[in-house]
N, C-alpha and C positions, 0 to 999 in steps of 0.2 A: 754683859748685860743683855737680858732678854726683853725684846720690845714688841708689843702688839701695835700694829699700825692701823689707823682708821682714816680713810680718805677716798676721794672719788675722781676728780678731774686731773688734768695734766699738772696743775700746780702742786697737787699732792704726790703725783707719780714721781716728780723730780726729787722730792724729799725722800720718798721711799727708796729710790735708786741710790741716793747719797748714803742713807743709813746702811743699806745692804752692802754697798761697796766699801764702807768704812769698817765692816766686819761685825756689826751688831747682829746678834741672833734674832731672827724675826719668825716666830713660830706660827703667827696667824695675822691675816689681813682682813679687816672689815671694810666693805665698800657697798655702795648702793646697788640695788638690783639692776640688771641689764635694761636699757631703755631703747625704744624705737628711735632710729636716727637715719639721716640721709634721705634721698629722694624715694627710695624704696621702703623707707620706714621699717627696716629690718632691725631686730634686736641687736644691740651693740654693747659689748662689755666696756666698762669704764677703763680709763688709762691705768688706774691702779690695779684693777683686776688683770689686765693684760700683762703688766710687768710681773705681778705675783705668780701668775700661772707659768710664765716663761722661765721663772726661776724656782719652780717647785715649792712655792709657799702656799699653805692652806688658805682658802678664801671662804668667808661667810658673807652672805648678802641679805641680812634680815630687812624686812620692811620697816621694822621698828625695834627699838631697844627697851620700850616701856612695858614692864611686866603687867602693869595695870590697864593696858589698852582694852577698850571695850570691843574691839574687833577680834574675834577668836583666832583668825589666822595670824594677825599681827602679834597677838599675845603669845601664841605658840612659838612663833619665830623668835620673839624676844627671849622667851624662856630657854630655847635651845642655845641661843647665842650666850646668854648669861651663864648657863651651865658649862658651856665650853670655856668661857673665860675663867670661871672658878676652878676648872680642872687644870688650867695651864699654870705653869710656874713662870710668871713674867714679872719684871720689875717696874715697868712703866708702859703706859699707852701713849703713843704720839698721834695727835689728831691734826689733820690739815684738810680743810674744805670737804669735810665728810658729808654734810648735808642732812644728817640726822642729829637730833638733840640727844645728848648723853644724860640719862636720868641719874638720880642719886644712887640707884642700885649699881650702876656701872662705875660711877666715880668712886664708890666706896671699895671696889675690889683692889685697885692699885692706883697710884698717882697718874693723872692724865695731864699731858702737856700739849698745848696747842700752838700751831704756827699761824699767826694772823697777819694779813697783808696790810697793816696800817700802823701808825704811831699811836697806840692806845693812850688815852681813852677816846681819841678822835676816830670816828668811823668804826664803831662796833657794829657787828651785823654781817649781812650776807654779801654785800657788794662794795667792799671798801675801795677797790681799785677804780671802779667806774665812778663812784661818788667823789673821790678825791680829784679826778680829772674834771668832772662836770662842775665842781665847785670852784675850780681855778686854783687849787692848792699848789704851792710852789714845791712842797716837799711831802714825801710820804716815807714808807719804810716797812719794816717787819718787826713784829713783837713776838717773842717767845714767852708764853704765859702759862701759869697753872690754871687748870680748869676748875670751875665751880658751877653751881646750878644757874647763876645769872648769865645773861647774854654777854659774853666776852668781858666779864667783870673781874676775873681773877688776878692775882698778883703777877707782876711782870718779872721775868727772869733775865731776858736779854732784849736789847732794842738797837736797831741799826737804821740810819736815815739815808734816803736817796733823794736826789732832785728829780722833779718832773719837768721834762723838756717841753719846749713850746710846741713841738710836733709829736709828742708822745701820744700814743693811743693806748686803750686798755690792753691790746695785744702786745705791744712792745714793752709796756710797763709791767705787765703780768710776767713776761719771761724774765725780766731782770729781778723782780721780787721773788719769783719761784727759785731762781738760782741762789739768791741771797738767803732765803728761808732754809734751803737745803743745807747750805754751809753752816748756818746758825744752829740748826737743830743738832747737827753732829757735834758742834762745839759745846752746846748746852748739855748734852748727855755725857760727854767726856768730863766736863766740869762737875756734873752731878756725881759721876762715879768717884771723883776725887774729893767729894765733899766741899766743893768750892762754888756751888751754884746758889746765889742768894736771891731771895724774893723781895720785891718792893711793891707796896700797895699802889694801885692806880690813883692818880690825882682825882679829886672830886670835881675840879673845874675842867672845862673843855670837852665834855662828853657830847658826842654826836653819834647818830645812828645811820648806817648805810643800808637803807631798805633794798630789798630784792628788786632787780631790774625787771620791768614788765614790757611786753611788746607794745602795749598801748602808749608808753612814754616815747616811743621812737618817732612819732609824727612831729615834725619840726614846726615851730611857730615863727614865721619869718618877720613878725612884728617885733621880735626880741632884738637886742643889740647883736651885731655880727660876732662880737667876741664871745657872747654866751652861746650862740648857735654853733660856733666853731668848736667850743669845748664839748658841747653835747655830741657833735659828730665824732670827735675823737674818743669820747667816753663810751659811745655805743658801737665802737669798732673793736672786735668783730661781731659782738652780739648786743642788741638785736638788729643793728644797722639803722641809722637815722634815715628818714625818708620824707619826701614831699610828693605832691600830686601835680602832674603836668597833663592837661587835657584828659583828666580822669585816669591817667596811668601812674602807678606808683613807681617813683624813681628813687633808688637808694643812693645816698651820698656818703661816700667812704672817706673822702679827703677834701679839705678846704683850707684856704689861707685868708686871714683877715686883711682887707685892704682899707685904706683910709678914705677912699672916695665917698663923698657925700652925694646924696641923690634926692631929688624931689619926687622921684617915682614911688609908686605904691610898693610897700614891702612884698617881696616875692617876684617882682619884675626882673626879667633877665635883661641886663644892660648890655651884655656882649656875649656872643656865642659863635666864635670862629677860631680857626687854628692860630691866628696871630694874637688876638686879645684874650683867648681862653673863654671860660664861662664865668661871667661876673653877675652876681645876684644882689639886688637891693634888699637891705634889711631895715629893721626899725631904726637902727642907728649904725651907720657905716655899711660896708658891703663885704661880700665874700667872693673869693675866686675859687670855684669848685675845681678840684684836681682829679677826682676819681669818682665815677658813677657806675650805676648798674641798672639796667632795665629788667623787667620780669622775664625770667627764663634765660637771661644773658649772663655774661661774665662781667666781673669788675674790670673797668677799662679806664685808662687815662682820658682826660677830657677830650683831647683832639680825636682819639679813636672813637669815643662814645658818640661824638657829633656826626660821624660818618653814617651811622645807622639811626640816629635819633636827633634830627635837627631841632634846635631850641630857639633859634632867632625869632624874635617877636612874640614869644610866649611868656608865661608866668608860672611860678610855683605857687601852689595853694597849700 
């Protein structure tokens, strides 16, 4: 079976590697253009591009796949990609966290199958892992689905469920779901080759949307309940990193545990800040024990280490 692969980040690269190792022929990879990254803001290839180039797979990086784009450069790149796809003899396109919308012109060339990191129809959209943790979901998973023009609305082919642990972050859950999705797409294509892959329409009930994460959301509101703030800290780890202000300095909070302490103090007040008691923070309801923090230009540090260079006793988060 010949498989064109479309994806960009590490989540997708894990699936590409699994397909390649399983022996599927992959004549072409589509991925997003190189983006500036790191402190030097140097152009960096996506994880998918890096894997493809290391294994001699052709890579295309169009800005768009829309033939009707009003931007001449985007339209030209879309046409070049469309012509290349038409020239290829491939059976299916596998899509995982690509980041570009596939228009009808692409969907009509060959069947397109998507690896989506949620239990559809819950958390359609760009950030299903983040939103599941932020919402306090107990379970999530991976859905393999047929693609159509709607946003993650296509028929479901396979679905597997996993539990979300009390200390799971987007980083830890991402890795589990990426590995699961990679196994599932190999299984799905093998079933498809044997004519045993059945499609099921998504339920009409239970639809939710996982909006793209923005940096503006990362500012914590300490008047919220401790349990909600703790979920947000875990959901925004590793990106964009939840934070608060202390004496005008932005401090990122990477880890926290909910404690049952009740406090009459104003939300944001630091109730304890020492090696013995740790860093305990008053919230709108309950408290949080902060376990990992980072100051501007510094490293992520355990609370005890952070306090050595950034004393917090007697201060408050805003």
